[in-house]
C-alpha positions in Angstrom: 0.0 0.0 0.0 1.3 3.4 -0.9 1.3 6.4 1.5 -1.7 8.2 -0.1 -3.9 5.3 -1.3 -6.6 6.3 1.2 -7.3 9.6 -0.7 -7.0 8.2 -4.3 -10.8 8.6 -4.9 -10.4 12.4 -4.5 -8.6 12.4 -7.8 -11.4 10.6 -9.6 -13.8 13.4 -10.3 -16.5 13.4 -12.9 -16.1 15.6 -15.9 -18.4 18.6 -16.3 -21.7 17.4 -17.8 -25.1 16.0 -17.0 -25.7 13.0 -14.8 -28.6 10.9 -13.4 -28.6 10.7 -9.6 -30.9 9.5 -6.8 -31.6 11.9 -4.0 -30.7 9.8 -0.9 -31.3 12.5 1.8 -30.5 16.0 2.9 -29.4 17.6 6.1 -28.4 21.0 7.4 -24.8 21.2 8.5 -23.2 24.1 10.5 -20.1 25.4 8.7 -17.1 27.1 10.2 -18.7 30.4 9.3 -21.8 29.5 11.4 -24.0 29.1 8.3 -26.3 26.1 7.9 -26.6 25.2 4.2 -28.4 22.1 3.0 -26.0 19.3 2.2 -27.5 16.9 -0.3 -26.6 13.2 -0.4 -26.8 12.2 -4.0 -26.0 8.7 -5.5 -24.7 8.5 -9.0 -27.0 6.0 -10.9 -24.3 4.4 -13.0 -21.5 2.1 -11.8 -18.8 4.6 -12.4 -15.9 4.7 -9.9 -15.7 8.4 -10.4 -16.9 10.8 -7.6 -19.9 13.2 -7.8 -19.0 16.5 -6.2 -20.9 17.4 -3.0 -24.0 19.5 -3.5 -24.8 22.3 -1.1 -27.7 24.7 -1.2 -26.7 27.9 0.6 -30.3 28.9 1.6 -29.3 31.5 4.2 -28.2 34.0 1.4 -30.8 35.5 -0.9 -28.9 34.4 -4.0 -28.5 30.8 -2.7 -32.2 30.7 -1.7 -33.3 31.9 -5.2 -31.1 29.3 -6.9 -32.7 26.5 -4.9 -36.2 27.9 -5.7 -35.3 27.8 -9.4 -34.0 24.3 -9.1 -37.3 23.2 -7.3 -39.2 24.8 -10.2 -37.1 22.7 -12.6 -38.1 19.6 -10.6 -41.8 20.5 -11.0 -42.6 22.2 -7.6 -44.2 25.6 -7.0 -42.4 28.0 -4.7 -43.3 27.0 -1.1 -45.3 29.5 1.0 -43.7 28.5 4.3 -40.7 26.9 5.9 -42.9 23.9 6.8 -44.0 23.5 3.1 -40.4 23.9 2.1 -39.4 21.0 4.3 -42.2 18.9 3.0 -41.1 19.4 -0.5 -37.5 18.5 0.3 -38.6 15.4 2.2 -40.7 14.3 -0.7 -37.6 14.5 -2.9 -35.9 11.6 -1.1 -35.7 8.7 -3.4 -36.3 10.8 -6.5 -34.3 10.2 -9.7 -33.2 13.5 -11.1 -30.8 14.9 -13.8 -28.1 17.2 -12.5 -25.4 19.3 -14.1 -21.9 19.4 -12.9 -20.0 22.5 -13.7 -16.5 23.7 -12.7 -17.1 27.4 -11.8 -13.6 28.2 -10.6 -10.8 26.2 -12.1 -8.1 27.9 -10.0 -9.7 26.9 -6.7 -11.4 23.8 -8.0 -14.9 24.9 -7.1 -17.6 22.7 -8.7 -21.3 23.2 -8.7 -24.1 20.6 -8.9 -27.5 21.9 -10.0 -30.8 20.0 -10.2 -32.1 20.1 -13.8 -35.2 17.9 -14.0 -37.0 15.1 -12.1 -37.2 11.8 -14.0 -38.9 9.7 -11.4 
């Protein structure tokens, strides 16, 4: 075993493009900046050994909230009228099969963005 074999998967990233995933779950995680974005658990639906980047929805900022509202619209949902309705929509997405796009938005820092495009099932 080589010294860095345990992190080998970090070098096996998907190329930018569209992919089919299943939404496994979501949770709110507190970050080092005391923000609580949504961290989505997505499973790539093919047998590729490559790694899907993590998807975060930064709903505490106006821009991040609006991005997620557009993504929910892409998935066939109307804009929720309350936090409770919002949670119900997100909970109903568990197990859904959706198409996502993966885009490198900052090559220098390696920032990659995952966006929901459409719900397939």
